[in-house]
N, CA and C atoms as a LAMMPS dump frame, in Angstrom:
ITEM: TIMESTEP
0
ITEM: NUMBER OF ATOMS
522
ITEM: BOX BOUNDS ff ff ff
-5.0000000000000000e+02 5.0000000000000000e+02
-5.0000000000000000e+02 5.0000000000000000e+02
-5.0000000000000000e+02 5.0000000000000000e+02
ITEM: ATOMS id mol type element x y z
1 1 1 N 8.073 -2.797 -14.169
2 1 2 C 7.899 -4.566 -14.124
3 1 3 C 8.975 -5.097 -13.979
4 2 1 N 10.048 -4.55 -14.937
5 2 2 C 11.268 -5.413 -15.16
6 2 3 C 12.371 -4.539 -14.317
7 3 1 N 13.284 -5.091 -13.767
8 3 2 C 14.476 -4.364 -13.082
9 3 3 C 15.426 -5.283 -13.229
10 4 1 N 16.718 -4.489 -12.756
11 4 2 C 17.986 -5.359 -12.961
12 4 3 C 17.756 -6.4 -11.829
13 5 1 N 18.975 -7.361 -11.831
14 5 2 C 18.844 -8.446 -10.814
15 5 3 C 19.516 -7.864 -9.423
16 6 1 N 20.408 -6.931 -9.657
17 6 2 C 20.941 -6.165 -8.434
18 6 3 C 19.925 -5.337 -7.832
19 7 1 N 18.707 -4.58 -8.238
20 7 2 C 17.609 -4.134 -7.536
21 7 3 C 16.785 -5.135 -7.104
22 8 1 N 16.491 -6.15 -7.51
23 8 2 C 15.938 -7.296 -6.977
24 8 3 C 16.496 -7.628 -5.804
25 9 1 N 17.707 -8.116 -5.628
26 9 2 C 18.321 -8.527 -4.55
27 9 3 C 18.456 -7.443 -3.293
28 10 1 N 18.667 -6.278 -3.991
29 10 2 C 18.61 -5.107 -2.965
30 10 3 C 17.257 -5.062 -2.117
31 11 1 N 16.135 -5.082 -2.914
32 11 2 C 14.882 -5.114 -2.634
33 11 3 C 14.46 -6.343 -1.594
34 12 1 N 14.839 -7.433 -1.857
35 12 2 C 14.902 -8.742 -1.085
36 12 3 C 15.529 -8.399 0.207
37 13 1 N 16.738 -8.16 0.316
38 13 2 C 17.52 -7.705 1.52
39 13 3 C 16.799 -6.829 2.603
40 14 1 N 15.993 -6.002 1.947
41 14 2 C 15.31 -4.792 2.847
42 14 3 C 14.122 -5.449 3.08
43 15 1 N 13.386 -6.28 2.644
44 15 2 C 11.972 -6.608 2.752
45 15 3 C 11.765 -7.334 4.125
46 16 1 N 10.898 -7.027 4.77
47 16 2 C 10.258 -7.738 5.871
48 16 3 C 8.974 -8.325 6.004
49 17 1 N 9 -9.501 6.657
50 17 2 C 7.814 -10.52 6.625
51 17 3 C 6.865 -9.781 7.479
52 18 1 N 5.551 -10.048 7.207
53 18 2 C 4.457 -9.797 8.005
54 18 3 C 4.578 -9.942 9.624
55 19 1 N 5.154 -10.92 10.174
56 19 2 C 5.452 -11.222 11.324
57 19 3 C 6.646 -10.546 11.904
58 20 1 N 6.801 -9.587 11.173
59 20 2 C 8.126 -8.536 11.827
60 20 3 C 7.629 -7.243 11.813
61 21 1 N 6.322 -7.138 11.641
62 21 2 C 5.918 -5.676 11.725
63 21 3 C 5.131 -5.135 12.924
64 22 1 N 5.13 -6.136 13.998
65 22 2 C 4.377 -5.895 15.295
66 22 3 C 5.007 -4.794 16.098
67 23 1 N 4.46 -3.839 16.243
68 23 2 C 4.823 -2.763 17.109
69 23 3 C 5.727 -1.77 16.274
70 24 1 N 5.849 -2.008 15.041
71 24 2 C 6.855 -1.051 14.085
72 24 3 C 5.919 0.014 13.52
73 25 1 N 6.46 1.147 13.283
74 25 2 C 5.773 2.14 12.583
75 25 3 C 5.927 2.054 10.959
76 26 1 N 4.655 2.128 10.423
77 26 2 C 4.578 1.851 9.106
78 26 3 C 4.181 3.028 8.255
79 27 1 N 4.721 3.335 7.23
80 27 2 C 4.494 4.423 6.039
81 27 3 C 3.986 3.962 4.658
82 28 1 N 3.021 4.383 4.368
83 28 2 C 2.155 3.897 3.312
84 28 3 C 2.32 4.966 2.196
85 29 1 N 2.55 4.244 0.95
86 29 2 C 2.562 5.106 -0.132
87 29 3 C 1.005 5.114 -0.701
88 30 1 N 0.468 6.219 -0.134
89 30 2 C -1.002 6.275 -0.236
90 30 3 C -1.72 5.777 -1.272
91 31 1 N -1.423 6.918 -2.601
92 31 2 C -2.184 6.431 -3.685
93 31 3 C -1.814 5.335 -4.469
94 32 1 N -0.58 4.911 -4.265
95 32 2 C 0.422 3.795 -4.763
96 32 3 C -0.514 2.488 -4.305
97 33 1 N -0.741 2.299 -3.074
98 33 2 C -1.475 1.306 -2.27
99 33 3 C -2.547 1.103 -2.754
100 34 1 N -3.384 2.245 -2.624
101 34 2 C -4.895 2.259 -2.65
102 34 3 C -5.096 1.998 -4.079
103 35 1 N -4.627 2.684 -5.25
104 35 2 C -4.941 2.277 -6.576
105 35 3 C -4.665 0.804 -6.937
106 36 1 N -3.444 0.27 -6.712
107 36 2 C -3.261 -0.932 -6.924
108 36 3 C -4.469 -2.032 -6.391
109 37 1 N -4.799 -1.852 -4.884
110 37 2 C -5.748 -2.609 -4.54
111 37 3 C -7.122 -2.129 -4.964
112 38 1 N -7.546 -1.057 -5.09
113 38 2 C -8.671 -0.93 -5.899
114 38 3 C -8.874 -1.416 -7.262
115 39 1 N -7.788 -1.504 -7.993
116 39 2 C -7.653 -2.325 -9.064
117 39 3 C -7.925 -3.824 -9.155
118 40 1 N -7.264 -4.377 -7.823
119 40 2 C -7.585 -5.784 -7.619
120 40 3 C -8.8 -6.075 -7.326
121 41 1 N -9.543 -5.488 -6.37
122 41 2 C -10.834 -5.792 -5.801
123 41 3 C -11.924 -5.225 -7.011
124 42 1 N -11.493 -4.494 -7.901
125 42 2 C -12.47 -4.339 -8.989
126 42 3 C -12.425 -5.226 -10.178
127 43 1 N -11.356 -6.057 -10.146
128 43 2 C -11.241 -7.06 -11.273
129 43 3 C -10.329 -6.536 -12.265
130 44 1 N -9.682 -5.241 -12.461
131 44 2 C -8.942 -4.673 -13.259
132 44 3 C -7.535 -5.558 -13.394
133 45 1 N -6.899 -5.385 -14.366
134 45 2 C -5.49 -5.903 -14.527
135 45 3 C -4.556 -5.338 -13.655
136 46 1 N -3.871 -6.099 -13.047
137 46 2 C -2.664 -6.072 -12.287
138 46 3 C -1.733 -6.995 -12.754
139 47 1 N -0.45 -6.561 -12.352
140 47 2 C 0.715 -7.55 -12.837
141 47 3 C 1.81 -7.658 -11.771
142 48 1 N 2.297 -8.745 -11.667
143 48 2 C 3.407 -9.241 -10.785
144 48 3 C 4.794 -8.923 -11.485
145 49 1 N 5.586 -7.917 -10.699
146 49 2 C 6.983 -7.595 -11.324
147 49 3 C 7.821 -8.585 -10.949
148 50 1 N 8.996 -8.607 -11.524
149 50 2 C 10.239 -9.334 -11.114
150 50 3 C 10.609 -9.402 -9.671
151 51 1 N 10.287 -8.153 -8.921
152 51 2 C 10.537 -8.026 -7.608
153 51 3 C 9.476 -8.643 -6.661
154 52 1 N 8.303 -9.167 -7.421
155 52 2 C 7.398 -9.757 -6.536
156 52 3 C 6.385 -8.645 -6.223
157 53 1 N 6.416 -7.51 -6.584
158 53 2 C 5.361 -6.389 -6.295
159 53 3 C 4.526 -6.476 -7.266
160 54 1 N 3.187 -6.053 -6.906
161 54 2 C 1.996 -5.896 -7.771
162 54 3 C 2.012 -4.56 -8.293
163 55 1 N 1.576 -4.445 -9.45
164 55 2 C 1.409 -3.171 -10.138
165 55 3 C 0.223 -3.126 -11.005
166 56 1 N -0.226 -1.76 -10.95
167 56 2 C -1.503 -1.702 -11.938
168 56 3 C -1.161 -0.847 -12.965
169 57 1 N -2.2 -0.858 -14.12
170 57 2 C -1.884 -0.123 -15.026
171 57 3 C -2.743 1.197 -15.374
172 58 1 N -3.249 1.472 -14.177
173 58 2 C -4.278 2.808 -14.082
174 58 3 C -3.423 4.068 -14.518
175 59 1 N -4.181 4.865 -15.455
176 59 2 C -3.26 6.085 -15.961
177 59 3 C -3.595 7.228 -14.959
178 60 1 N -3.278 7.292 -13.654
179 60 2 C -3.623 8.345 -12.831
180 60 3 C -2.396 9.132 -12.503
181 61 1 N -2.62 10.404 -13.124
182 61 2 C -1.502 11.394 -13.019
183 61 3 C -1.983 12.755 -12.677
184 62 1 N -1.656 13.188 -11.359
185 62 2 C -2.101 14.605 -11.064
186 62 3 C -3.554 14.709 -10.291
187 63 1 N -4.336 13.526 -10.531
188 63 2 C -5.66 13.449 -10.275
189 63 3 C -6.149 12.146 -9.574
190 64 1 N -7.017 12.019 -8.674
191 64 2 C -7.471 10.994 -7.985
192 64 3 C -8.91 11.018 -7.769
193 65 1 N -9.694 9.978 -8.138
194 65 2 C -11.123 9.9 -7.808
195 65 3 C -11.417 8.817 -7
196 66 1 N -12.105 9.023 -5.857
197 66 2 C -12.47 7.706 -5.35
198 66 3 C -13.468 6.935 -6.01
199 67 1 N -13.386 5.539 -5.737
200 67 2 C -14.299 4.597 -6.554
201 67 3 C -15.039 3.541 -5.502
202 68 1 N -15.837 2.927 -5.904
203 68 2 C -16.566 1.984 -4.915
204 68 3 C -15.796 1.213 -4.134
205 69 1 N -14.638 0.997 -4.561
206 69 2 C -13.614 -0.077 -3.763
207 69 3 C -12.822 0.589 -2.78
208 70 1 N -12.7 1.946 -2.581
209 70 2 C -11.838 2.743 -1.757
210 70 3 C -12.016 2.334 -0.63
211 71 1 N -13.278 2.234 0.275
212 71 2 C -13.565 2.153 1.691
213 71 3 C -12.933 0.581 1.793
214 72 1 N -13.268 -0.212 1.003
215 72 2 C -12.928 -1.614 1.106
216 72 3 C -11.558 -1.629 1.35
217 73 1 N -10.46 -1.051 0.434
218 73 2 C -9.263 -1.051 0.508
219 73 3 C -8.788 -0.548 1.938
220 74 1 N -9.058 0.627 2.244
221 74 2 C -8.803 1.188 3.64
222 74 3 C -9.344 0.112 4.858
223 75 1 N -10.332 -0.206 4.696
224 75 2 C -10.796 -1.235 5.855
225 75 3 C -9.861 -2.571 5.712
226 76 1 N -9.52 -3.089 4.583
227 76 2 C -8.889 -4.238 4.566
228 76 3 C -7.192 -3.855 4.862
229 77 1 N -6.706 -2.724 4.827
230 77 2 C -5.437 -2.558 5.154
231 77 3 C -5.492 -2.38 6.813
232 78 1 N -6.314 -1.558 7.279
233 78 2 C -6.442 -1.421 8.744
234 78 3 C -6.56 -2.597 9.443
235 79 1 N -7.392 -3.48 9.003
236 79 2 C -7.525 -4.786 9.518
237 79 3 C -6.482 -5.511 9.459
238 80 1 N -5.705 -5.669 8.382
239 80 2 C -4.34 -6.417 8.345
240 80 3 C -3.394 -5.9 9.51
241 81 1 N -3.15 -4.408 9.44
242 81 2 C -2.174 -4.034 10.236
243 81 3 C -2.64 -4.109 11.78
244 82 1 N -3.895 -3.95 12.093
245 82 2 C -4.48 -4.337 13.352
246 82 3 C -4.328 -5.685 14.013
247 83 1 N -4.556 -6.791 12.985
248 83 2 C -4.228 -8.06 13.436
249 83 3 C -2.819 -8.632 13.551
250 84 1 N -1.805 -7.677 12.615
251 84 2 C -0.484 -7.782 12.739
252 84 3 C 0.226 -7.275 13.919
253 85 1 N -0.591 -6.336 14.603
254 85 2 C -0.298 -5.571 15.876
255 85 3 C 0.735 -4.584 15.546
256 86 1 N 0.664 -3.983 14.217
257 86 2 C 1.657 -2.937 13.896
258 86 3 C 1.614 -1.788 14.885
259 87 1 N 2.402 -0.982 14.673
260 87 2 C 2.563 0.271 15.769
261 87 3 C 1.701 1.48 14.682
262 88 1 N 2.217 2.562 14.974
263 88 2 C 1.36 3.717 14.092
264 88 3 C 1.567 3.597 12.652
265 89 1 N 0.42 3.547 11.878
266 89 2 C 0.361 3.607 10.39
267 89 3 C 0.142 4.907 10.125
268 90 1 N 1.183 5.378 9.092
269 90 2 C 1.012 6.966 8.463
270 90 3 C 0.807 6.772 6.901
271 91 1 N -0.382 7.143 6.589
272 91 2 C -0.658 7.247 4.994
273 91 3 C -0.141 8.495 4.484
274 92 1 N 0.808 8.642 3.591
275 92 2 C 1.329 9.76 2.803
276 92 3 C 0.761 9.778 1.446
277 93 1 N 0.212 10.927 1.22
278 93 2 C -0.486 11.081 -0.051
279 93 3 C 0.188 12.509 -0.426
280 94 1 N 0.273 12.544 -2.016
281 94 2 C 0.829 13.597 -2.804
282 94 3 C -0.086 14.694 -2.788
283 95 1 N 0.391 15.722 -2.064
284 95 2 C -0.178 16.98 -1.843
285 95 3 C -0.78 17.692 -3.304
286 96 1 N 0.025 17.711 -4.186
287 96 2 C -0.313 18.356 -5.526
288 96 3 C -1.286 17.477 -6.169
289 97 1 N -1.656 16.217 -5.886
290 97 2 C -2.763 15.49 -6.616
291 97 3 C -4.116 15.924 -6.046
292 98 1 N -4.97 16.32 -7.097
293 98 2 C -6.333 16.818 -6.606
294 98 3 C -6.967 15.573 -5.842
295 99 1 N -7.677 16.147 -4.81
296 99 2 C -8.465 15.381 -4.039
297 99 3 C -7.878 14.486 -2.849
298 100 1 N -6.384 14.802 -2.742
299 100 2 C -5.547 14.202 -1.693
300 100 3 C -6.152 14.773 -0.412
301 101 1 N -6.684 15.801 -0.378
302 101 2 C -7.125 16.456 1.197
303 101 3 C -8.548 15.458 1.32
304 102 1 N -9.173 15.371 0.296
305 102 2 C -10.464 14.376 0.716
306 102 3 C -10.094 13.036 1.04
307 103 1 N -8.982 12.412 0.374
308 103 2 C -8.54 11.132 0.695
309 103 3 C -7.782 11.209 2.211
310 104 1 N -7.35 12.168 2.674
311 104 2 C -6.822 12.26 3.981
312 104 3 C -7.986 12.129 5.208
313 105 1 N -8.957 13.151 4.734
314 105 2 C -10.266 12.985 5.537
315 105 3 C -10.83 11.788 5.576
316 106 1 N -11.011 10.994 4.574
317 106 2 C -11.482 9.769 4.562
318 106 3 C -10.793 8.578 5.371
319 107 1 N -9.372 8.677 5.386
320 107 2 C -8.657 7.982 6.331
321 107 3 C -8.875 8.017 7.525
322 108 1 N -9.154 9.227 8.097
323 108 2 C -9.38 9.736 9.573
324 108 3 C -10.944 9.027 9.764
325 109 1 N -11.709 9.04 8.879
326 109 2 C -13.24 8.66 9.009
327 109 3 C -13.328 6.973 9.251
328 110 1 N -12.324 6.462 8.226
329 110 2 C -12.289 5.032 8.225
330 110 3 C -11.717 4.487 9.68
331 111 1 N -10.701 5.287 9.913
332 111 2 C -9.904 5.034 11.021
333 111 3 C -10.812 5.112 12.459
334 112 1 N -11.67 6.191 12.615
335 112 2 C -12.378 6.433 13.58
336 112 3 C -13.535 5.315 13.712
337 113 1 N -14.024 4.852 12.556
338 113 2 C -15.171 3.789 12.583
339 113 3 C -14.611 2.606 12.852
340 114 1 N -13.087 2.266 12.657
341 114 2 C -12.836 0.826 12.878
342 114 3 C -11.446 1.039 14.016
343 115 1 N -11.496 1.979 14.741
344 115 2 C -10.356 2.112 15.737
345 115 3 C -8.986 1.771 15.336
346 116 1 N -8.705 2.055 13.864
347 116 2 C -7.438 2.086 13.563
348 116 3 C -6.369 3.272 13.914
349 117 1 N -5.366 2.718 14.388
350 117 2 C -4.262 3.688 14.766
351 117 3 C -3.551 4.233 13.693
352 118 1 N -4.165 5.138 13.002
353 118 2 C -3.165 5.863 11.837
354 118 3 C -3.459 7.04 11.747
355 119 1 N -2.542 7.613 10.855
356 119 2 C -2.407 9.121 10.638
357 119 3 C -2.531 9.268 9.242
358 120 1 N -2.764 10.484 8.611
359 120 2 C -2.687 10.872 7.029
360 120 3 C -1.947 11.997 6.859
361 121 1 N -1.042 12.206 6.027
362 121 2 C -0.251 13.365 5.873
363 121 3 C -0.087 13.619 4.4
364 122 1 N -0.142 14.858 4.156
365 122 2 C 0.171 15.428 2.633
366 122 3 C 1.39 15.848 2.521
367 123 1 N 2.279 15.332 1.481
368 123 2 C 3.555 15.86 1.345
369 123 3 C 3.855 16.312 0.012
370 124 1 N 4.345 17.16 -0.369
371 124 2 C 4.954 17.836 -1.684
372 124 3 C 5.886 16.682 -2.341
373 125 1 N 6.428 16.058 -1.785
374 125 2 C 7.407 15.148 -2.464
375 125 3 C 7.431 13.749 -1.573
376 126 1 N 6.167 13.176 -1.813
377 126 2 C 6.064 11.887 -1.115
378 126 3 C 7.155 10.851 -1.258
379 127 1 N 7.602 10.679 -2.475
380 127 2 C 8.583 9.776 -2.718
381 127 3 C 9.917 9.604 -1.968
382 128 1 N 10.313 11.17 -2.002
383 128 2 C 11.617 11.357 -1.359
384 128 3 C 11.334 11.192 0.432
385 129 1 N 10.144 11.45 0.82
386 129 2 C 9.696 11.501 2.189
387 129 3 C 9.805 9.912 2.49
388 130 1 N 9.209 9.019 1.629
389 130 2 C 8.967 7.757 1.962
390 130 3 C 10.529 7.05 1.877
391 131 1 N 11.227 7.321 0.936
392 131 2 C 12.709 6.666 0.97
393 131 3 C 13.598 7.11 1.996
394 132 1 N 13.162 8.205 2.578
395 132 2 C 14.053 8.634 3.692
396 132 3 C 13.752 8.457 5.171
397 133 1 N 12.344 8.172 5.119
398 133 2 C 11.7 7.798 6.52
399 133 3 C 12.469 6.639 7.306
400 134 1 N 12.263 6.892 8.616
401 134 2 C 12.954 5.6 9.205
402 134 3 C 11.98 4.35 9.683
403 135 1 N 10.582 4.551 9.261
404 135 2 C 9.894 3.38 9.497
405 135 3 C 9.839 2.18 8.286
406 136 1 N 9.125 1.362 8.554
407 136 2 C 8.918 0.342 7.288
408 136 3 C 7.906 1.012 6.414
409 137 1 N 8.313 0.882 5.012
410 137 2 C 7.412 1.5 3.91
411 137 3 C 6.819 0.541 3.129
412 138 1 N 5.854 0.946 2.844
413 138 2 C 4.561 -0.007 2.012
414 138 3 C 4.477 0.652 0.641
415 139 1 N 4.868 0.257 -0.26
416 139 2 C 5.032 0.775 -1.842
417 139 3 C 5.265 -0.168 -2.798
418 140 1 N 4.846 -0.167 -4.124
419 140 2 C 5.581 -0.763 -5.008
420 140 3 C 6.309 -0.039 -6.221
421 141 1 N 6.322 1.424 -5.843
422 141 2 C 7.358 2.246 -6.552
423 141 3 C 8.718 1.916 -6.474
424 142 1 N 9.358 1.58 -7.612
425 142 2 C 10.607 1.173 -7.715
426 142 3 C 11.711 2.177 -6.862
427 143 1 N 11.538 3.464 -7.171
428 143 2 C 12.457 4.334 -6.613
429 143 3 C 12.201 4.255 -5.178
430 144 1 N 11.274 4.245 -4.682
431 144 2 C 10.984 4.292 -3.217
432 144 3 C 11.535 2.87 -2.62
433 145 1 N 11.531 1.967 -3.272
434 145 2 C 11.812 0.366 -2.878
435 145 3 C 13.438 0.435 -2.696
436 146 1 N 13.872 1.05 -3.828
437 146 2 C 15.227 1.256 -3.916
438 146 3 C 16.237 2.048 -2.898
439 147 1 N 15.38 3.108 -2.563
440 147 2 C 15.875 4.027 -1.452
441 147 3 C 15.495 3.767 -0.023
442 148 1 N 14.422 3.228 0.158
443 148 2 C 14.071 3.06 1.697
444 148 3 C 15.087 1.876 2.214
445 149 1 N 14.827 2.128 3.581
446 149 2 C 15.792 1.116 4.477
447 149 3 C 14.855 -0.125 4.617
448 150 1 N 13.631 -0.297 4.925
449 150 2 C 12.907 -1.473 4.823
450 150 3 C 11.623 -1.2 4.461
451 151 1 N 10.948 -2.3 3.873
452 151 2 C 9.84 -2.287 3.286
453 151 3 C 8.899 -3.603 3.585
454 152 1 N 7.662 -3.352 3.537
455 152 2 C 6.716 -4.438 3.71
456 152 3 C 5.764 -4.602 2.416
457 153 1 N 5.809 -5.58 1.834
458 153 2 C 5.017 -5.924 0.597
459 153 3 C 3.506 -6.138 0.991
460 154 1 N 2.947 -4.814 1.372
461 154 2 C 1.597 -4.959 1.795
462 154 3 C 0.374 -5.357 0.789
463 155 1 N 0.547 -4.9 -0.685
464 155 2 C -0.326 -5.299 -1.588
465 155 3 C -0.137 -6.67 -2.032
466 156 1 N 1.144 -7.151 -2.077
467 156 2 C 1.02 -8.704 -2.199
468 156 3 C 0.55 -9.546 -1.312
469 157 1 N 0.806 -9.06 -0.014
470 157 2 C 0.235 -9.755 1.041
471 157 3 C -1.273 -9.99 0.918
472 158 1 N -2.15 -8.877 0.846
473 158 2 C -3.469 -8.745 0.503
474 158 3 C -3.93 -9.495 -0.506
475 159 1 N -3.128 -9.265 -1.643
476 159 2 C -3.815 -10 -2.841
477 159 3 C -3.439 -11.44 -2.821
478 160 1 N -2.235 -11.831 -2.277
479 160 2 C -2.321 -13.318 -2.285
480 160 3 C -3.198 -13.859 -1.156
481 161 1 N -3.31 -13.234 -0.081
482 161 2 C -4.154 -13.857 0.868
483 161 3 C -5.661 -14.011 0.261
484 162 1 N -6.306 -13.11 -0.607
485 162 2 C -7.584 -13.301 -0.776
486 162 3 C -7.585 -14.021 -2.145
487 163 1 N -6.707 -14.073 -3.101
488 163 2 C -6.446 -15.07 -4.14
489 163 3 C -6.361 -16.688 -3.657
490 164 1 N -5.958 -16.742 -2.588
491 164 2 C -5.884 -18.067 -2.024
492 164 3 C -7.173 -18.535 -1.363
493 165 1 N -8.018 -17.681 -0.875
494 165 2 C -9.105 -17.974 -0.629
495 165 3 C -10.294 -18.257 -1.555
496 166 1 N -10.268 -19.396 -2.095
497 166 2 C -11.087 -19.724 -3.119
498 166 3 C -12.09 -20.759 -2.643
499 167 1 N -13.275 -20.557 -3.349
500 167 2 C -14.56 -21.448 -3.064
501 167 3 C -15.018 -21.741 -4.429
502 168 1 N -15.059 -23.228 -4.773
503 168 2 C -15.38 -23.595 -6.194
504 168 3 C -14.55 -22.675 -7.122
505 169 1 N -13.413 -22.611 -7.201
506 169 2 C -12.656 -21.789 -8.223
507 169 3 C -12.84 -20.336 -8.222
508 170 1 N -13.812 -19.731 -7.533
509 170 2 C -14.083 -18.338 -7.419
510 170 3 C -13.292 -17.75 -6.398
511 171 1 N -12.674 -16.497 -6.584
512 171 2 C -12.098 -15.731 -5.744
513 171 3 C -12.958 -15.11 -4.59
514 172 1 N -12.731 -15.177 -3.492
515 172 2 C -13.59 -14.61 -2.484
516 172 3 C -12.948 -13.181 -2.09
517 173 1 N -13.649 -12.098 -2.354
518 173 2 C -13.165 -10.764 -2.064
519 173 3 C -13.64 -10.512 -0.641
520 174 1 N -13.199 -9.5 0.273
521 174 2 C -13.561 -9.078 1.509
522 174 3 C -14.928 -8.084 1.03
């Protein structure tokens, strides 16, 4: 949540806006993105860090379990990238995490149902992979954000878009 001013400035310099992702390849920190957005859509606590990234307080270490909001998260992410005209989307999941293979399969099922242009891969060291890839990265992981070349704040874009869509003071979720 907290970080040095130099880290915040470094992240700001590498951040790209939504209108700059058209035609670009995007790499998603799979469990990071999914869990933060599942937390948001379920009404759990999320927090905005000094760098503007939203983070959850879920204690998921080594295991992941699909929840009711998982498909909603995948569909919302897919629609955002489809509308933005992004290039190929690659979900990167932690291979050692239980159920990562099931999550990869679910990504393909949702992509087929909605015509999303994405892939899903399992990596033993996804943080290193994401920090070193040549595409635009989506994550709120500090180590990845400090190491990557460019990043797009996907979770903030989704959270702030839905938070701004209010009717009579109630947040409207997709």
